[in-house]
C-alpha positions as CSV (number, residue, x, y, z in Angstrom):
1,M,40.6,77.5,40.9
2,K,44.2,75.9,41.8
3,L,44.5,72.5,40.2
4,T,45.9,69.6,42.7
5,Q,48.7,67.5,41.3
6,S,46.1,64.4,40.8
7,Q,43.6,67.3,39.1
8,K,46.5,67.7,36.6
9,N,47.3,64.2,35.8
10,F,43.8,63.3,35.6
11,K,43.7,66.3,32.9
12,E,46.7,65.3,31.6
13,A,45.3,61.5,30.5
14,E,42.1,63.3,29.6
15,Q,44.6,65.3,26.6
16,L,46.5,62.4,26.1
17,L,43.7,60.0,25.3
18,N,41.8,62.9,23.4
19,Q,45.1,63.0,20.9
20,F,44.9,59.4,20.4
21,N,41.1,59.2,19.7
22,Q,41.3,62.4,17.1
23,D,44.1,60.2,15.0
24,V,42.0,57.4,13.6
25,T,44.7,56.0,12.2
26,N,45.7,54.6,15.8
27,F,42.6,52.1,15.8
28,D,43.4,51.1,12.2
29,K,46.5,50.1,13.8
30,I,45.0,48.4,17.0
31,E,43.0,46.5,14.1
32,E,45.5,45.9,12.2
33,A,47.4,44.2,15.9
34,I,44.6,42.2,16.2
35,Q,44.8,40.7,13.1
36,I,47.7,40.0,13.2
37,I,47.3,37.7,17.0
38,A,44.2,36.3,15.4
39,T,45.7,34.7,12.0
40,S,48.5,33.3,14.6
41,L,46.1,31.7,17.0
42,R,43.9,30.3,14.2
43,S,47.1,28.9,12.6
44,N,48.3,27.4,16.0
45,G,51.0,29.9,16.7
46,K,51.5,32.0,20.1
47,V,52.0,35.3,21.6
48,I,54.4,36.5,23.2
49,S,55.0,39.2,24.6
50,C,57.5,41.1,26.3
51,G,58.7,44.7,28.0
52,N,61.2,46.4,30.0
53,G,60.1,48.3,33.1
54,G,57.0,48.8,34.2
55,S,56.0,47.4,30.2
56,M,57.1,44.0,31.6
57,C,53.8,43.8,33.4
58,D,51.8,44.7,31.5
59,A,53.2,42.2,28.9
60,M,52.8,39.8,31.6
61,H,49.5,40.9,32.5
62,F,48.4,40.8,28.6
63,A,50.0,37.0,28.6
64,E,48.3,36.2,31.5
65,E,45.0,37.4,30.2
66,L,45.0,35.2,27.1
67,S,45.9,32.0,28.9
68,G,43.4,32.7,31.3
69,R,39.9,33.4,31.4
70,F,39.9,37.0,31.6
71,R,35.9,37.5,31.1
72,S,34.4,34.5,30.7
73,D,35.0,30.4,31.3
74,R,36.5,29.8,27.9
75,K,39.6,27.7,26.1
76,A,43.5,29.4,27.2
77,L,44.5,30.8,24.0
78,A,48.8,30.2,23.7
79,A,49.8,33.2,24.9
80,V,53.4,33.9,26.9
81,S,55.2,36.4,28.0
82,I,59.2,36.5,27.4
83,S,59.4,38.6,30.2
84,D,58.5,36.5,33.2
85,S,61.3,36.6,35.6
86,S,61.1,32.8,35.1
87,H,61.7,32.8,31.3
88,I,64.7,34.5,31.7
89,S,66.6,33.0,34.9
90,C,66.2,29.7,33.2
């Protein structure tokens, strides 16, 4: 059976996810990042994100999720994306 391009893309994504899951240090790094962010926010700091290209959109979305309500009605968290075009041009 010949795979379509879409099926090949999903197979590749599956393989990458499996590789990621097999390296337990990836989860240690995620936990470390969570702790750094939480420590900053608890001490009245903020999260500053940035990116280039598609990652710029990810950085903006990440800051929006923190400063917005995300999944529940909660207090906004201090976050900004310096990739935001309004910040770049001001």
